[in-house]
C-alpha positions in Angstrom: 74.4 268.3 35.6 75.0 270.6 32.4 73.1 269.6 29.0 73.5 271.6 25.9 72.2 271.1 22.4 74.8 271.6 19.7 72.7 271.1 16.7 69.3 269.6 15.6 67.6 268.4 12.5 63.8 268.4 13.3 63.5 266.7 16.8 66.7 265.1 16.5 69.6 266.6 18.8 73.4 266.2 19.0 74.6 267.7 22.4 76.8 267.2 25.2 75.9 265.8 28.7 78.1 266.8 31.9 77.8 265.4 35.2 80.6 265.7 37.9 83.2 266.9 35.5 82.7 264.1 32.9 81.3 265.1 29.8 79.7 262.6 27.0 78.3 263.4 23.5 74.9 262.5 22.7 72.9 260.7 21.4 74.6 258.0 23.7 74.1 254.5 24.3 75.1 253.1 27.6 76.5 249.7 27.8 75.2 247.5 30.4 77.3 246.6 33.5 74.8 245.2 35.7 77.0 244.1 38.6 79.7 246.8 38.1 81.1 244.9 34.9 80.1 244.4 31.4 80.4 240.7 30.6 83.7 239.5 29.2 85.1 243.2 29.2 87.5 245.4 31.5 87.5 248.9 31.7 90.3 249.2 29.0 88.3 247.3 26.6 85.4 249.9 27.0 87.6 252.5 26.6 89.1 251.1 23.4 85.6 250.8 22.2 84.8 254.5 23.1 82.2 254.1 25.5 81.7 256.9 27.8 79.0 255.9 30.1 77.6 252.4 31.4 74.3 251.4 33.3 74.8 249.5 36.3 71.5 248.4 38.4 71.1 249.5 41.9 68.9 246.5 42.5 71.5 243.7 41.8 74.2 245.6 43.5 72.3 246.1 46.7 72.0 242.4 46.8 75.2 241.5 45.5 78.0 242.6 46.7 76.2 244.8 48.9 76.2 248.5 49.6 78.3 248.2 52.7 81.5 246.9 50.4 80.9 249.3 47.5 81.1 252.1 50.1 84.5 250.7 51.5 85.8 251.4 48.1 84.5 255.0 47.9 81.7 254.0 45.4 81.3 251.9 42.5 83.7 254.0 40.2 86.7 253.1 42.5 85.2 249.1 42.9 85.6 248.8 39.1 88.4 250.7 38.2 86.0 252.9 35.7 86.4 256.8 35.5 83.4 257.3 32.7 79.9 258.2 33.9 77.7 255.6 35.7 73.9 255.4 35.3 72.1 253.2 37.8 68.8 251.8 37.1 66.8 251.9 40.2 65.5 248.1 40.3 61.6 249.0 39.2 62.1 247.0 36.1 64.1 243.8 38.1 61.5 243.6 40.5 59.0 243.5 37.6 61.0 240.5 36.2 60.7 238.4 39.3 56.9 238.0 38.4 53.9 237.1 40.8 56.1 236.4 44.0 56.5 240.4 44.4 53.9 242.4 46.8 53.4 245.9 45.8 52.0 248.4 48.2 52.1 252.1 48.3 55.1 251.8 50.7 57.2 249.8 48.3 58.0 246.1 47.1 58.2 243.0 48.9 59.8 240.0 47.4 62.4 237.3 48.1 66.0 237.7 46.7 66.5 235.7 43.5 69.9 234.6 44.9 69.4 233.3 48.4 65.7 233.6 48.8 65.9 236.3 51.7 63.0 238.7 52.1 63.9 242.0 50.6 61.8 245.0 51.1 62.7 247.9 48.2 61.0 251.5 48.4 61.7 254.6 46.7 63.7 255.8 50.0 65.9 252.6 49.9 66.4 252.9 45.9 67.9 256.5 46.2 69.9 255.5 49.5 71.6 252.8 47.8 72.2 254.8 44.6 73.5 257.7 46.5 75.8 255.4 48.8 77.3 253.6 45.8 78.0 257.1 44.4 76.7 256.7 40.9 76.5 259.9 38.7 73.0 259.7 37.3 70.2 258.1 39.7 66.7 256.9 38.2 63.6 257.3 40.4 61.8 254.0 41.8 58.9 253.2 39.8 56.8 250.5 38.8 56.8 248.4 35.7 54.0 246.5 34.5 53.6 243.5 31.9 51.9 243.9 28.3 49.4 243.8 27.8 47.4 245.7 30.9 44.0 247.1 30.8 43.3 250.6 31.5 42.5 250.5 35.0 45.5 248.4 36.2 47.7 250.6 34.1 46.6 253.7 35.4 46.8 252.6 39.0 50.4 251.5 38.6 51.1 255.0 36.8 49.4 257.0 39.7 51.6 254.8 42.1 54.8 255.5 40.1 54.2 259.4 40.2 54.0 259.1 44.0 57.1 257.1 43.9 58.6 259.9 41.7 57.4 262.4 44.6 59.0 260.3 47.1 62.3 259.7 45.3 62.8 263.2 44.5 62.3 264.1 48.4 64.7 261.4 49.3 67.7 262.6 47.2 69.7 264.1 50.3 72.6 264.5 48.5 71.0 266.6 45.5 72.6 264.0 42.7 71.3 264.1 39.1 68.1 262.3 39.4 65.7 261.5 36.3 62.2 261.0 36.3 60.7 258.0 34.3 57.4 258.4 32.6 55.1 255.6 32.3 51.3 255.0 31.2 51.7 251.6 29.3 50.1 251.7 26.0 47.6 254.6 26.6 48.2 258.0 25.3 46.4 260.0 28.1 47.8 258.1 30.7 51.4 258.8 29.2 50.4 262.5 29.0 49.3 262.7 32.7 52.5 261.1 33.5 54.6 263.3 31.2 53.1 266.3 32.6 53.3 265.5 36.2 56.8 264.6 36.1 57.6 267.9 34.2 55.9 270.0 37.2 58.1 267.9 39.6 61.2 269.4 37.8 63.7 266.3 37.4 67.3 266.7 36.0 66.1 264.8 32.9 63.2 262.3 31.9 62.9 258.9 30.6 60.4 256.8 28.8 59.7 253.5 30.6 57.4 250.7 30.4 58.8 249.9 26.8 60.6 246.7 25.4 58.1 244.6 27.9 56.3 242.6 24.9 54.6 245.5 23.0 54.8 245.5 19.0 57.2 247.4 17.7 54.7 249.9 15.9 53.3 250.6 19.3 56.7 251.4 20.8 57.5 253.9 17.9 54.0 255.5 18.3 54.7 256.4 21.9 58.3 257.4 21.6 57.2 259.7 18.9 54.3 260.9 20.7 56.4 261.7 23.8 59.9 262.0 23.3 59.8 265.8 21.7 57.4 267.0 24.4 59.7 266.3 27.1 61.6 269.6 28.2 64.2 270.5 25.4 66.6 271.8 27.7 67.0 268.4 29.5 68.6 265.2 28.4 65.7 262.4 27.2 66.2 258.6 27.7 64.5 255.8 26.5 64.8 252.6 28.8 65.5 249.2 27.3 65.5 249.7 23.5 68.6 248.5 21.6 67.9 247.4 18.0 69.8 249.6 15.5 66.8 251.0 13.5 64.6 251.2 16.6 67.5 253.7 18.1 67.7 255.6 15.1 63.7 256.0 14.9 63.8 257.2 18.5 67.1 259.6 17.8 64.9 261.1 15.0 61.9 261.7 17.7 64.0 263.4 20.0 65.9 261.0 22.5 69.3 261.4 23.6 70.1 258.3 25.6 69.7 254.6 25.2 70.6 251.1 27.2 70.2 247.7 26.3 71.6 244.2 26.6 71.0 243.3 23.0 74.9 244.2 21.9 76.6 242.3 24.7 74.1 239.5 25.2 73.8 238.9 21.6 77.3 238.9 21.0 77.6 235.9 23.5 75.1 234.2 21.4 77.1 234.6 18.0 75.0 237.3 16.4 77.4 240.2 15.2 76.0 243.5 14.3 78.1 245.0 11.2 77.8 247.6 8.3 76.9 244.6 6.2 73.9 243.7 8.0 73.8 240.7 11.1 75.9 238.3 10.8 75.7 235.0 12.7 78.9 233.4 13.7 77.2 230.1 13.8 76.4 229.8 10.2 78.7 227.4 8.2 79.7 229.6 5.4 82.1 231.5 8.2 84.2 228.3 8.7 86.7 229.1 6.2 86.3 232.9 5.7 89.6 234.4 6.5 87.8 238.1 6.3 87.4 239.9 9.7 83.9 239.9 11.0 83.5 243.5 9.5 85.9 244.5 6.7 84.9 248.3 7.4 85.3 248.0 11.3 88.3 249.2 12.8 87.6 247.4 16.3 90.5 245.3 18.1 88.6 242.4 16.9 88.2 243.0 13.3 91.9 244.4 13.2 93.2 241.3 14.5 91.3 238.4 13.9 89.3 236.4 11.2 85.6 235.5 11.6 86.7 231.9 10.8 88.9 232.0 13.9 86.3 233.5 16.1 83.8 230.8 14.8 86.1 228.1 15.8 86.8 229.5 19.1 83.0 229.8 19.6 82.7 225.9 18.6 85.2 224.9 21.1 83.5 226.9 24.1 86.2 229.0 24.3 85.8 232.2 26.5 87.8 234.4 24.3 85.0 234.1 21.4 82.7 235.8 23.7 85.1 238.5 24.5 86.0 239.4 20.9 82.5 239.2 19.6 81.2 241.4 22.6 84.2 243.8 21.9 83.0 244.2 18.2 79.2 244.8 19.3 80.1 247.3 21.7 82.5 249.2 19.4 79.7 249.0 16.7 77.1 250.4 18.8 79.3 253.3 19.7 80.5 253.8 16.4 76.6 253.7 15.2 75.9 256.6 17.8 79.0 258.8 16.5 77.4 258.2 13.0 74.0 259.4 14.1 75.4 262.5 16.0 77.5 263.6 12.8 74.5 263.2 10.6 72.3 265.1 12.6 75.1 268.1 12.4 75.3 267.5 8.6 71.3 267.5 8.3 71.9 264.1 6.5 69.9 261.6 9.4 67.3 260.6 6.9 70.0 259.5 4.6 71.8 257.5 7.1 68.4 256.0 8.4 67.7 254.8 5.0 71.0 252.9 4.8 70.3 251.4 8.1 67.1 250.4 6.8 68.8 248.4 4.1 71.2 247.1 6.3 69.0 245.7 9.3 65.3 245.3 7.8 66.0 242.3 5.9 68.4 239.8 7.7 70.9 238.7 5.0 71.5 235.1 5.9 
């Protein structure tokens, strides 16, 4: 792995990340392809939207279609016909999302498969083995994610468990693949500091801030990012997991974050929420029934260059799958364009001006 910073404005960085002879520009947004597929899109769609890296999930892929089948193809890239980068989440958040039926011990997590009810055990060693066998480009350590709010004692025990699992994840990295650590500690600054410093001592290839977007107020989330991001190693990529609103991304870039992922652009597209240079538009609003303009007159995506918002609204009302595909293409393109704008603004030392514009576009929903 090679990470280089090309330009800075305050804590914000414009750089590049190279892994396995594939290079992406940063700041970067990873489109979610949980099962090795971005819903409604194929890999040609992704390339036309300027996507350079996607996020898939080791937990889900282990259960379906299974590690053995992916190995037969030579890895996840070959299975899905994708030659860009892939980062795989380790499964910690997915285990958390299963709720009270999960049994957590120092050894790992025991739970029942949400697909067929079979008993499943996930440990740092198993997570790293799965990520290695499916031949991802960037692996994440296996950690524990807890709900918000959690008291100090519960959060401290969880953070300490995650640190032990981090160490085991690193030792289990038998193929010496690129591996990121994940800072935990909930909403407690001292615990975040303890986790951050311990992970830095372990010397991972990159660092993520985890345990966010679990129900905490946005101002608390911003405080954690502002306090921690710029204290992570300057020479390594920094990743905030699971945040995806345009303004939240912009604020985190200003705080020194390089990488992001979230389901918002794809999930919200399927529900008719569209991100545009004019703010958020909701396809199900009656005013678009006879509107012959594109979703966004300033957008160069395939959808906006070929179809009107009234036509897409018609498709959505008829439950046509094409509506979901066209709206997803638009949102994915918007997010990649947003990251390019943030990068260019850092290089031009105009990030504050861009953030002011985004605040005007997205702080108030215009409908």
